[in-house]
N, CA, C and O atoms as a Tripos MOL2 file, in Angstrom:
@<TRIPOS>MOLECULE
protein
  272   271    68     0     0
PROTEIN
NO_CHARGES

@<TRIPOS>ATOM
      1 N          23.4420   -5.4160    1.5240 N.3       1 MET1
      2 CA         23.3120   -4.4450    0.4780 C.3       1 MET1
      3 C          22.5700   -5.0310   -0.7180 C.2       1 MET1
      4 O          21.8140   -4.3300   -1.3910 O.2       1 MET1
      5 N          22.7850   -6.3010   -0.9760 N.am      2 ASP2
      6 CA         22.1030   -6.9200   -2.1060 C.3       2 ASP2
      7 C          20.5920   -6.9540   -1.8960 C.2       2 ASP2
      8 O          19.8330   -6.7400   -2.8410 O.2       2 ASP2
      9 N          20.1490   -7.2210   -0.6690 N.am      3 ALA3
     10 CA         18.7140   -7.2740   -0.3710 C.3       3 ALA3
     11 C          18.0670   -5.9070   -0.5570 C.2       3 ALA3
     12 O          16.9720   -5.8080   -1.1110 O.2       3 ALA3
     13 N          18.7300   -4.8660   -0.1010 N.am      4 ILE4
     14 CA         18.1800   -3.5120   -0.2840 C.3       4 ILE4
     15 C          18.1330   -3.1660   -1.7620 C.2       4 ILE4
     16 O          17.1280   -2.6420   -2.2410 O.2       4 ILE4
     17 N          19.1820   -3.4450   -2.4780 N.am      5 ALA5
     18 CA         19.2270   -3.1410   -3.9130 C.3       5 ALA5
     19 C          18.1400   -3.8820   -4.6840 C.2       5 ALA5
     20 O          17.6900   -3.4030   -5.7240 O.2       5 ALA5
     21 N          17.7110   -5.0450   -4.1910 N.am      6 ALA6
     22 CA         16.6910   -5.8470   -4.8670 C.3       6 ALA6
     23 C          15.2630   -5.4640   -4.4580 C.2       6 ALA6
     24 O          14.3040   -5.9870   -5.0260 O.2       6 ALA6
     25 N          15.1080   -4.5580   -3.4820 N.am      7 THR7
     26 CA         13.7850   -4.1900   -2.9750 C.3       7 THR7
     27 C          12.9250   -3.5660   -4.0620 C.2       7 THR7
     28 O          13.3500   -2.6350   -4.7480 O.2       7 THR7
     29 N          11.7170   -4.0860   -4.2130 N.am      8 ASP8
     30 CA         10.7300   -3.5720   -5.1640 C.3       8 ASP8
     31 C           9.3600   -4.0360   -4.6760 C.2       8 ASP8
     32 O           8.9420   -5.1500   -4.9930 O.2       8 ASP8
     33 N           8.6450   -3.1930   -3.9010 N.am      9 TYR9
     34 CA          7.3660   -3.6210   -3.3390 C.3       9 TYR9
     35 C           6.4400   -2.4350   -3.0950 C.2       9 TYR9
     36 O           6.8710   -1.2820   -3.1360 O.2       9 TYR9
     37 N           5.1770   -2.7220   -2.8430 N.am     10 GLN10
     38 CA          4.1810   -1.7120   -2.4970 C.3      10 GLN10
     39 C           4.2090   -1.5070   -0.9860 C.2      10 GLN10
     40 O           4.1020   -2.4710   -0.2270 O.2      10 GLN10
     41 N           4.3500   -0.2710   -0.5480 N.am     11 SER11
     42 CA          4.3950    0.0210    0.8770 C.3      11 SER11
     43 C           3.2700    0.9830    1.2400 C.2      11 SER11
     44 O           2.4590    1.3470    0.3890 O.2      11 SER11
     45 N           3.2240    1.3880    2.4910 N.am     12 ILE12
     46 CA          2.2020    2.3280    2.9530 C.3      12 ILE12
     47 C           2.3440    3.6880    2.2610 C.2      12 ILE12
     48 O           1.3730    4.4400    2.1780 O.2      12 ILE12
     49 N           3.5270    4.0070    1.7700 N.am     13 VAL13
     50 CA          3.7470    5.2690    1.0590 C.3      13 VAL13
     51 C           3.7590    5.0890   -0.4540 C.2      13 VAL13
     52 O           4.1840    5.9840   -1.1840 O.2      13 VAL13
     53 N           3.2940    3.9370   -0.9260 N.am     14 GLY14
     54 CA          3.2820    3.6580   -2.3600 C.3      14 GLY14
     55 C           4.4340    2.7490   -2.7370 C.2      14 GLY14
     56 O           5.0350    2.1090   -1.8750 O.2      14 GLY14
     57 N           4.7430    2.6890   -4.0280 N.am     15 PRO15
     58 CA          5.7980    1.7720   -4.4810 C.3      15 PRO15
     59 C           7.1860    2.2130   -4.0100 C.2      15 PRO15
     60 O           7.5210    3.3970   -4.0490 O.2      15 PRO15
     61 N           7.9790    1.2480   -3.5700 N.am     16 VAL16
     62 CA          9.3690    1.4870   -3.1890 C.3      16 VAL16
     63 C          10.2290    0.5380   -4.0150 C.2      16 VAL16
     64 O          10.0830   -0.6810   -3.9300 O.2      16 VAL16
     65 N          11.1220    1.1080   -4.8100 N.am     17 SER17
     66 CA         12.0050    0.2870   -5.6300 C.3      17 SER17
     67 C          13.3750    0.9260   -5.7160 C.2      17 SER17
     68 O          13.5090    2.0830   -6.1140 O.2      17 SER17
     69 N          14.3840    0.1710   -5.3450 N.am     18 TRP18
     70 CA         15.7590    0.6450   -5.4660 C.3      18 TRP18
     71 C          16.3030    0.3070   -6.8500 C.2      18 TRP18
     72 O          17.4360    0.6650   -7.1700 O.2      18 TRP18
     73 N          15.5160   -0.3720   -7.6690 N.am     19 LYS19
     74 CA         15.9680   -0.7840   -8.9980 C.3      19 LYS19
     75 C          15.7670    0.3110  -10.0460 C.2      19 LYS19
     76 O          16.5070    0.3740  -11.0270 O.2      19 LYS19
     77 N          14.7670    1.1730   -9.8380 N.am     20 LYS20
     78 CA         14.3380    2.0930  -10.8910 C.3      20 LYS20
     79 C          15.0500    3.4410  -10.8870 C.2      20 LYS20
     80 O          15.1120    4.1000  -11.9260 O.2      20 LYS20
     81 N          15.5760    3.8580   -9.7720 N.am     21 GLY21
     82 CA         16.2770    5.1350   -9.7630 C.3      21 GLY21
     83 C          15.4210    6.2790   -9.3030 C.2      21 GLY21
     84 O          14.3900    6.0240   -8.6800 O.2      21 GLY21
     85 N          15.7500    7.4670   -9.5500 N.am     22 PRO22
     86 CA         16.3020    8.0720  -10.7540 C.3      22 PRO22
     87 C          17.7930    7.8340  -10.9790 C.2      22 PRO22
     88 O          18.2640    7.9090  -12.1140 O.2      22 PRO22
     89 N          18.5300    7.5540   -9.9290 N.am     23 VAL23
     90 CA         19.9340    7.1690  -10.0640 C.3      23 VAL23
     91 C          20.1590    5.9460   -9.1800 C.2      23 VAL23
     92 O          19.3100    5.5970   -8.3600 O.2      23 VAL23
     93 N          21.2850    5.3130   -9.3500 N.am     24 ARG24
     94 CA         21.5930    4.0950   -8.5940 C.3      24 ARG24
     95 C          21.4750    4.3350   -7.0840 C.2      24 ARG24
     96 O          21.9250    5.3580   -6.5680 O.2      24 ARG24
     97 N          20.8620    3.3750   -6.3900 N.am     25 ASN25
     98 CA         20.7130    3.3800   -4.9340 C.3      25 ASN25
     99 C          19.8070    4.4840   -4.3980 C.2      25 ASN25
    100 O          19.9520    4.9030   -3.2490 O.2      25 ASN25
    101 N          18.8780    4.9550   -5.2190 N.am     26 VAL26
    102 CA         17.9020    5.9680   -4.7890 C.3      26 VAL26
    103 C          16.5100    5.4480   -5.0720 C.2      26 VAL26
    104 O          16.2390    4.9400   -6.1600 O.2      26 VAL26
    105 N          15.6220    5.5750   -4.0910 N.am     27 SER27
    106 CA         14.2200    5.2050   -4.2640 C.3      27 SER27
    107 C          13.3730    6.4380   -3.9910 C.2      27 SER27
    108 O          13.5370    7.0920   -2.9610 O.2      27 SER27
    109 N          12.4830    6.7520   -4.8970 N.am     28 THR28
    110 CA         11.5720    7.8730   -4.6800 C.3      28 THR28
    111 C          10.2060    7.3260   -4.2920 C.2      28 THR28
    112 O           9.8620    6.1960   -4.6400 O.2      28 THR28
    113 N           9.4380    8.1160   -3.5810 N.am     29 THR29
    114 CA          8.0760    7.7320   -3.2220 C.3      29 THR29
    115 C           7.1370    8.8190   -3.7120 C.2      29 THR29
    116 O           7.5540    9.9680   -3.8600 O.2      29 THR29
    117 N           5.8740    8.4840   -3.9660 N.am     30 PRO30
    118 CA          4.9230    9.4660   -4.4530 C.3      30 PRO30
    119 C           4.7000   10.5810   -3.4260 C.2      30 PRO30
    120 O           4.7410   10.3530   -2.2170 O.2      30 PRO30
    121 N           4.4710   11.7640   -3.9290 N.am     31 LEU31
    122 CA          4.2340   12.9090   -3.0630 C.3      31 LEU31
    123 C           2.7360   13.1770   -2.9740 C.2      31 LEU31
    124 O           2.0730   13.3720   -3.9930 O.2      31 LEU31
    125 N           2.2110   13.1870   -1.7690 N.am     32 VAL32
    126 CA          0.8110   13.5340   -1.5320 C.3      32 VAL32
    127 C           0.7700   14.6390   -0.4810 C.2      32 VAL32
    128 O           1.7510   14.8720    0.2250 O.2      32 VAL32
    129 N          -0.3670   15.3150   -0.3850 N.am     33 GLY33
    130 CA         -0.5070   16.3960    0.5840 C.3      33 GLY33
    131 C          -1.3490   15.9690    1.7630 C.2      33 GLY33
    132 O          -2.3960   15.3430    1.6010 O.2      33 GLY33
    133 N          -0.8830   16.3120    2.9510 N.am     34 GLY34
    134 CA         -1.6220   15.9730    4.1560 C.3      34 GLY34
    135 C          -1.8070   17.1870    5.0470 C.2      34 GLY34
    136 O          -1.1240   18.1990    4.8890 O.2      34 GLY34
    137 N          -2.7230   17.0770    5.9710 N.am     35 GLN35
    138 CA         -2.9740   18.1440    6.9320 C.3      35 GLN35
    139 C          -3.1070   17.5320    8.3170 C.2      35 GLN35
    140 O          -3.8230   16.5500    8.5100 O.2      35 GLN35
    141 N          -2.4090   18.1250    9.2760 N.am     36 TRP36
    142 CA         -2.4940   17.6650   10.6550 C.3      36 TRP36
    143 C          -3.7980   18.1620   11.2590 C.2      36 TRP36
    144 O          -4.1310   19.3420   11.1500 O.2      36 TRP36
    145 N          -4.5310   17.2600   11.8940 N.am     37 VAL37
    146 CA         -5.7970   17.5970   12.5470 C.3      37 VAL37
    147 C          -5.8300   16.9470   13.9230 C.2      37 VAL37
    148 O          -5.0620   16.0260   14.2010 O.2      37 VAL37
    149 N          -6.7250   17.4310   14.7850 N.am     38 LYS38
    150 CA         -6.9010   16.7650   16.0800 C.3      38 LYS38
    151 C          -7.3490   15.3470   15.8140 C.2      38 LYS38
    152 O          -8.2350   15.1090   14.9940 O.2      38 LYS38
    153 N          -6.7350   14.4030   16.5110 N.am     39 GLY39
    154 CA         -6.9770   13.0060   16.2090 C.3      39 GLY39
    155 C          -7.9080   12.3020   17.1650 C.2      39 GLY39
    156 O          -8.3190   12.8470   18.1890 O.2      39 GLY39
    157 N          -8.2280   11.0770   16.8020 N.am     40 ASP40
    158 CA         -9.0500   10.2090   17.6400 C.3      40 ASP40
    159 C          -8.1650    9.3410   18.5350 C.2      40 ASP40
    160 O          -8.4350    9.1800   19.7250 O.2      40 ASP40
    161 N          -7.1040    8.7850   17.9450 N.am     41 LYS41
    162 CA         -6.2180    7.8970   18.6940 C.3      41 LYS41
    163 C          -5.0650    8.6770   19.3390 C.2      41 LYS41
    164 O          -4.6600    8.3870   20.4650 O.2      41 LYS41
    165 N          -4.5480    9.6610   18.6130 N.am     42 PHE42
    166 CA         -3.4460   10.4900   19.0990 C.3      42 PHE42
    167 C          -3.9060   11.9390   19.1390 C.2      42 PHE42
    168 O          -4.9320   12.2880   18.5550 O.2      42 PHE42
    169 N          -3.1500   12.7770   19.8250 N.am     43 ARG43
    170 CA         -3.5660   14.1780   19.9520 C.3      43 ARG43
    171 C          -3.7110   14.8260   18.5730 C.2      43 ARG43
    172 O          -4.6830   15.5400   18.3250 O.2      43 ARG43
    173 N          -2.7580   14.5840   17.6780 N.am     44 TYR44
    174 CA         -2.8340   15.0610   16.2960 C.3      44 TYR44
    175 C          -2.5220   13.9080   15.3590 C.2      44 TYR44
    176 O          -1.6920   13.0530   15.6710 O.2      44 TYR44
    177 N          -3.1820   13.8860   14.2190 N.am     45 GLU45
    178 CA         -2.9550   12.8630   13.1990 C.3      45 GLU45
    179 C          -2.9110   13.5460   11.8390 C.2      45 GLU45
    180 O          -3.5990   14.5410   11.6130 O.2      45 GLU45
    181 N          -2.0980   13.0050   10.9360 N.am     46 ILE46
    182 CA         -2.0530   13.5660    9.5960 C.3      46 ILE46
    183 C          -3.0690   12.8390    8.7230 C.2      46 ILE46
    184 O          -3.1650   11.6120    8.7420 O.2      46 ILE46
    185 N          -3.8190   13.6170    7.9640 N.am     47 LYS47
    186 CA         -4.8360   13.0690    7.0640 C.3      47 LYS47
    187 C          -4.4790   13.4700    5.6380 C.2      47 LYS47
    188 O          -4.1810   14.6350    5.3760 O.2      47 LYS47
    189 N          -4.5080   12.5160    4.7230 N.am     48 ILE48
    190 CA         -4.1780   12.7890    3.3270 C.3      48 ILE48
    191 C          -5.3260   13.5770    2.7020 C.2      48 ILE48
    192 O          -6.4810   13.1530    2.7330 O.2      48 ILE48
    193 N          -4.9800   14.7420    2.1300 N.am     49 ALA49
    194 CA         -5.9950   15.6270    1.5670 C.3      49 ALA49
    195 C          -5.8220   15.8560    0.0620 C.2      49 ALA49
    196 O          -6.7440   16.3390   -0.5950 O.2      49 ALA49
    197 N          -4.6680   15.5180   -0.4840 N.am     50 ASN50
    198 CA         -4.4520   15.6860   -1.9200 C.3      50 ASN50
    199 C          -3.6000   14.5500   -2.4380 C.2      50 ASN50
    200 O          -2.5250   14.2700   -1.9080 O.2      50 ASN50
    201 N          -4.0910   13.8960   -3.4850 N.am     51 ASN51
    202 CA         -3.3630   12.7800   -4.0830 C.3      51 ASN51
    203 C          -3.2090   12.9510   -5.5860 C.2      51 ASN51
    204 O          -3.0940   11.9630   -6.3110 O.2      51 ASN51
    205 N          -3.2050   14.1920   -6.0640 N.am     52 SER52
    206 CA         -3.1900   14.4310   -7.5100 C.3      52 SER52
    207 C          -1.9570   13.8440   -8.1920 C.2      52 SER52
    208 O          -2.0300   13.4860   -9.3680 O.2      52 SER52
    209 N          -0.8360   13.7350   -7.4990 N.am     53 ALA53
    210 CA          0.3700   13.1570   -8.0910 C.3      53 ALA53
    211 C           0.3580   11.6310   -8.0530 C.2      53 ALA53
    212 O           1.0940   10.9890   -8.8040 O.2      53 ALA53
    213 N          -0.4720   11.0410   -7.1860 N.am     54 TYR54
    214 CA         -0.5160    9.5820   -7.0610 C.3      54 TYR54
    215 C          -1.8890    9.1520   -6.5650 C.2      54 TYR54
    216 O          -2.0730    8.9420   -5.3660 O.2      54 TYR54
    217 N          -2.8600    9.0160   -7.4740 N.am     55 PRO55
    218 CA         -4.2350    8.7030   -7.0880 C.3      55 PRO55
    219 C          -4.4350    7.3610   -6.3880 C.2      55 PRO55
    220 O          -5.4920    7.1400   -5.7970 O.2      55 PRO55
    221 N          -3.4560    6.4590   -6.4330 N.am     56 ASP56
    222 CA         -3.6050    5.1660   -5.7560 C.3      56 ASP56
    223 C          -3.5740    5.2950   -4.2280 C.2      56 ASP56
    224 O          -4.0130    4.3880   -3.5210 O.2      56 ASP56
    225 N          -3.0580    6.4190   -3.7200 N.am     57 ILE57
    226 CA         -3.0940    6.6770   -2.2810 C.3      57 ILE57
    227 C          -4.3650    7.4770   -2.0200 C.2      57 ILE57
    228 O          -4.5050    8.5950   -2.5160 O.2      57 ILE57
    229 N          -5.2900    6.9160   -1.2470 N.am     58 LYS58
    230 CA         -6.6050    7.5420   -1.0950 C.3      58 LYS58
    231 C          -6.5650    8.7610   -0.1790 C.2      58 LYS58
    232 O          -5.7770    8.8300    0.7640 O.2      58 LYS58
    233 N          -7.4320    9.7140   -0.4820 N.am     59 THR59
    234 CA         -7.5930   10.8790    0.3850 C.3      59 THR59
    235 C          -8.6780   10.5660    1.4110 C.2      59 THR59
    236 O          -9.5550    9.7360    1.1730 O.2      59 THR59
    237 N          -8.6040   11.2420    2.5540 N.am     60 VAL60
    238 CA         -9.5990   11.0180    3.6010 C.3      60 VAL60
    239 C         -10.2850   12.3210    4.0230 C.2      60 VAL60
    240 O         -11.2260   12.2980    4.8170 O.2      60 VAL60
    241 N          -9.8180   13.4480    3.4950 N.am     61 LYS61
    242 CA        -10.4370   14.7330    3.8190 C.3      61 LYS61
    243 C         -10.0200   15.7620    2.7780 C.2      61 LYS61
    244 O          -9.1490   15.4920    1.9510 O.2      61 LYS61
    245 N         -10.6280   16.9260    2.8140 N.am     62 LYS62
    246 CA        -10.2170   18.0490    1.9850 C.3      62 LYS62
    247 C          -9.4190   19.0090    2.8590 C.2      62 LYS62
    248 O          -9.6090   19.0610    4.0740 O.2      62 LYS62
    249 N          -8.5110   19.7770    2.2210 N.am     63 PHE63
    250 CA         -7.7840   20.7910    2.9720 C.3      63 PHE63
    251 C          -8.7710   21.7920    3.5660 C.2      63 PHE63
    252 O          -9.7410   22.1740    2.9120 O.2      63 PHE63
    253 N          -8.5250   22.2120    4.7920 N.am     64 GLU64
    254 CA         -9.3620   23.1900    5.4520 C.3      64 GLU64
    255 C          -8.4920   24.2970    6.0290 C.2      64 GLU64
    256 O          -7.3560   24.0420    6.4300 O.2      64 GLU64
    257 N          -9.0100   25.5330    6.0790 N.am     65 PRO65
    258 CA         -8.2470   26.6060    6.7130 C.3      65 PRO65
    259 C          -8.0260   26.2750    8.1900 C.2      65 PRO65
    260 O          -8.8740   25.6590    8.8360 O.2      65 PRO65
    261 N          -6.8880   26.6910    8.7040 N.am     66 ILE66
    262 CA         -6.5830   26.4630   10.1040 C.3      66 ILE66
    263 C          -7.1570   27.6230   10.9230 C.2      66 ILE66
    264 O          -6.8620   28.7860   10.6460 O.2      66 ILE66
    265 N          -7.9590   27.3130   11.9090 N.am     67 ALA67
    266 CA         -8.5350   28.3410   12.7810 C.3      67 ALA67
    267 C          -7.5650   28.6040   13.9290 C.2      67 ALA67
    268 O          -7.1740   27.6790   14.6410 O.2      67 ALA67
    269 N          -7.1860   29.8430   14.1030 N.am     68 TYR68
    270 CA         -6.2600   30.2180   15.1880 C.3      68 TYR68
    271 C          -7.0260   30.8280   16.3330 C.2      68 TYR68
    272 O          -6.4310   31.2090   17.3410 O.2      68 TYR68
@<TRIPOS>BOND
     1     1     2 1
     2     2     3 1
     3     3     4 2
     4     3     5 am
     5     5     6 1
     6     6     7 1
     7     7     8 2
     8     7     9 am
     9     9    10 1
    10    10    11 1
    11    11    12 2
    12    11    13 am
    13    13    14 1
    14    14    15 1
    15    15    16 2
    16    15    17 am
    17    17    18 1
    18    18    19 1
    19    19    20 2
    20    19    21 am
    21    21    22 1
    22    22    23 1
    23    23    24 2
    24    23    25 am
    25    25    26 1
    26    26    27 1
    27    27    28 2
    28    27    29 am
    29    29    30 1
    30    30    31 1
    31    31    32 2
    32    31    33 am
    33    33    34 1
    34    34    35 1
    35    35    36 2
    36    35    37 am
    37    37    38 1
    38    38    39 1
    39    39    40 2
    40    39    41 am
    41    41    42 1
    42    42    43 1
    43    43    44 2
    44    43    45 am
    45    45    46 1
    46    46    47 1
    47    47    48 2
    48    47    49 am
    49    49    50 1
    50    50    51 1
    51    51    52 2
    52    51    53 am
    53    53    54 1
    54    54    55 1
    55    55    56 2
    56    55    57 am
    57    57    58 1
    58    58    59 1
    59    59    60 2
    60    59    61 am
    61    61    62 1
    62    62    63 1
    63    63    64 2
    64    63    65 am
    65    65    66 1
    66    66    67 1
    67    67    68 2
    68    67    69 am
    69    69    70 1
    70    70    71 1
    71    71    72 2
    72    71    73 am
    73    73    74 1
    74    74    75 1
    75    75    76 2
    76    75    77 am
    77    77    78 1
    78    78    79 1
    79    79    80 2
    80    79    81 am
    81    81    82 1
    82    82    83 1
    83    83    84 2
    84    83    85 am
    85    85    86 1
    86    86    87 1
    87    87    88 2
    88    87    89 am
    89    89    90 1
    90    90    91 1
    91    91    92 2
    92    91    93 am
    93    93    94 1
    94    94    95 1
    95    95    96 2
    96    95    97 am
    97    97    98 1
    98    98    99 1
    99    99   100 2
   100    99   101 am
   101   101   102 1
   102   102   103 1
   103   103   104 2
   104   103   105 am
   105   105   106 1
   106   106   107 1
   107   107   108 2
   108   107   109 am
   109   109   110 1
   110   110   111 1
   111   111   112 2
   112   111   113 am
   113   113   114 1
   114   114   115 1
   115   115   116 2
   116   115   117 am
   117   117   118 1
   118   118   119 1
   119   119   120 2
   120   119   121 am
   121   121   122 1
   122   122   123 1
   123   123   124 2
   124   123   125 am
   125   125   126 1
   126   126   127 1
   127   127   128 2
   128   127   129 am
   129   129   130 1
   130   130   131 1
   131   131   132 2
   132   131   133 am
   133   133   134 1
   134   134   135 1
   135   135   136 2
   136   135   137 am
   137   137   138 1
   138   138   139 1
   139   139   140 2
   140   139   141 am
   141   141   142 1
   142   142   143 1
   143   143   144 2
   144   143   145 am
   145   145   146 1
   146   146   147 1
   147   147   148 2
   148   147   149 am
   149   149   150 1
   150   150   151 1
   151   151   152 2
   152   151   153 am
   153   153   154 1
   154   154   155 1
   155   155   156 2
   156   155   157 am
   157   157   158 1
   158   158   159 1
   159   159   160 2
   160   159   161 am
   161   161   162 1
   162   162   163 1
   163   163   164 2
   164   163   165 am
   165   165   166 1
   166   166   167 1
   167   167   168 2
   168   167   169 am
   169   169   170 1
   170   170   171 1
   171   171   172 2
   172   171   173 am
   173   173   174 1
   174   174   175 1
   175   175   176 2
   176   175   177 am
   177   177   178 1
   178   178   179 1
   179   179   180 2
   180   179   181 am
   181   181   182 1
   182   182   183 1
   183   183   184 2
   184   183   185 am
   185   185   186 1
   186   186   187 1
   187   187   188 2
   188   187   189 am
   189   189   190 1
   190   190   191 1
   191   191   192 2
   192   191   193 am
   193   193   194 1
   194   194   195 1
   195   195   196 2
   196   195   197 am
   197   197   198 1
   198   198   199 1
   199   199   200 2
   200   199   201 am
   201   201   202 1
   202   202   203 1
   203   203   204 2
   204   203   205 am
   205   205   206 1
   206   206   207 1
   207   207   208 2
   208   207   209 am
   209   209   210 1
   210   210   211 1
   211   211   212 2
   212   211   213 am
   213   213   214 1
   214   214   215 1
   215   215   216 2
   216   215   217 am
   217   217   218 1
   218   218   219 1
   219   219   220 2
   220   219   221 am
   221   221   222 1
   222   222   223 1
   223   223   224 2
   224   223   225 am
   225   225   226 1
   226   226   227 1
   227   227   228 2
   228   227   229 am
   229   229   230 1
   230   230   231 1
   231   231   232 2
   232   231   233 am
   233   233   234 1
   234   234   235 1
   235   235   236 2
   236   235   237 am
   237   237   238 1
   238   238   239 1
   239   239   240 2
   240   239   241 am
   241   241   242 1
   242   242   243 1
   243   243   244 2
   244   243   245 am
   245   245   246 1
   246   246   247 1
   247   247   248 2
   248   247   249 am
   249   249   250 1
   250   250   251 1
   251   251   252 2
   252   251   253 am
   253   253   254 1
   254   254   255 1
   255   255   256 2
   256   255   257 am
   257   257   258 1
   258   258   259 1
   259   259   260 2
   260   259   261 am
   261   261   262 1
   262   262   263 1
   263   263   264 2
   264   263   265 am
   265   265   266 1
   266   266   267 1
   267   267   268 2
   268   267   269 am
   269   269   270 1
   270   270   271 1
   271   271   272 2
@<TRIPOS>SUBSTRUCTURE
     1 MET1         2 RESIDUE 1 A MET
     2 ASP2         6 RESIDUE 1 A ASP
     3 ALA3        10 RESIDUE 1 A ALA
     4 ILE4        14 RESIDUE 1 A ILE
     5 ALA5        18 RESIDUE 1 A ALA
     6 ALA6        22 RESIDUE 1 A ALA
     7 THR7        26 RESIDUE 1 A THR
     8 ASP8        30 RESIDUE 1 A ASP
     9 TYR9        34 RESIDUE 1 A TYR
    10 GLN10       38 RESIDUE 1 A GLN
    11 SER11       42 RESIDUE 1 A SER
    12 ILE12       46 RESIDUE 1 A ILE
    13 VAL13       50 RESIDUE 1 A VAL
    14 GLY14       54 RESIDUE 1 A GLY
    15 PRO15       58 RESIDUE 1 A PRO
    16 VAL16       62 RESIDUE 1 A VAL
    17 SER17       66 RESIDUE 1 A SER
    18 TRP18       70 RESIDUE 1 A TRP
    19 LYS19       74 RESIDUE 1 A LYS
    20 LYS20       78 RESIDUE 1 A LYS
    21 GLY21       82 RESIDUE 1 A GLY
    22 PRO22       86 RESIDUE 1 A PRO
    23 VAL23       90 RESIDUE 1 A VAL
    24 ARG24       94 RESIDUE 1 A ARG
    25 ASN25       98 RESIDUE 1 A ASN
    26 VAL26      102 RESIDUE 1 A VAL
    27 SER27      106 RESIDUE 1 A SER
    28 THR28      110 RESIDUE 1 A THR
    29 THR29      114 RESIDUE 1 A THR
    30 PRO30      118 RESIDUE 1 A PRO
    31 LEU31      122 RESIDUE 1 A LEU
    32 VAL32      126 RESIDUE 1 A VAL
    33 GLY33      130 RESIDUE 1 A GLY
    34 GLY34      134 RESIDUE 1 A GLY
    35 GLN35      138 RESIDUE 1 A GLN
    36 TRP36      142 RESIDUE 1 A TRP
    37 VAL37      146 RESIDUE 1 A VAL
    38 LYS38      150 RESIDUE 1 A LYS
    39 GLY39      154 RESIDUE 1 A GLY
    40 ASP40      158 RESIDUE 1 A ASP
    41 LYS41      162 RESIDUE 1 A LYS
    42 PHE42      166 RESIDUE 1 A PHE
    43 ARG43      170 RESIDUE 1 A ARG
    44 TYR44      174 RESIDUE 1 A TYR
    45 GLU45      178 RESIDUE 1 A GLU
    46 ILE46      182 RESIDUE 1 A ILE
    47 LYS47      186 RESIDUE 1 A LYS
    48 ILE48      190 RESIDUE 1 A ILE
    49 ALA49      194 RESIDUE 1 A ALA
    50 ASN50      198 RESIDUE 1 A ASN
    51 ASN51      202 RESIDUE 1 A ASN
    52 SER52      206 RESIDUE 1 A SER
    53 ALA53      210 RESIDUE 1 A ALA
    54 TYR54      214 RESIDUE 1 A TYR
    55 PRO55      218 RESIDUE 1 A PRO
    56 ASP56      222 RESIDUE 1 A ASP
    57 ILE57      226 RESIDUE 1 A ILE
    58 LYS58      230 RESIDUE 1 A LYS
    59 THR59      234 RESIDUE 1 A THR
    60 VAL60      238 RESIDUE 1 A VAL
    61 LYS61      242 RESIDUE 1 A LYS
    62 LYS62      246 RESIDUE 1 A LYS
    63 PHE63      250 RESIDUE 1 A PHE
    64 GLU64      254 RESIDUE 1 A GLU
    65 PRO65      258 RESIDUE 1 A PRO
    66 ILE66      262 RESIDUE 1 A ILE
    67 ALA67      266 RESIDUE 1 A ALA
    68 TYR68      270 RESIDUE 1 A TYR
């Protein structure tokens, strides 16, 4: 429990810190927008399309209408 409580690092989803809160033992991560598209490696992959809440996470595409 002490190791988790001491966690404060940059991860693939942005900063993760159990020290900052908003309340004890809670870590929040930045919210970005993604869109599932047909992938190259997998059948579908999520691509980040909006990072307005956390610009340090890069976008790789713009949102597109889904064709049915």
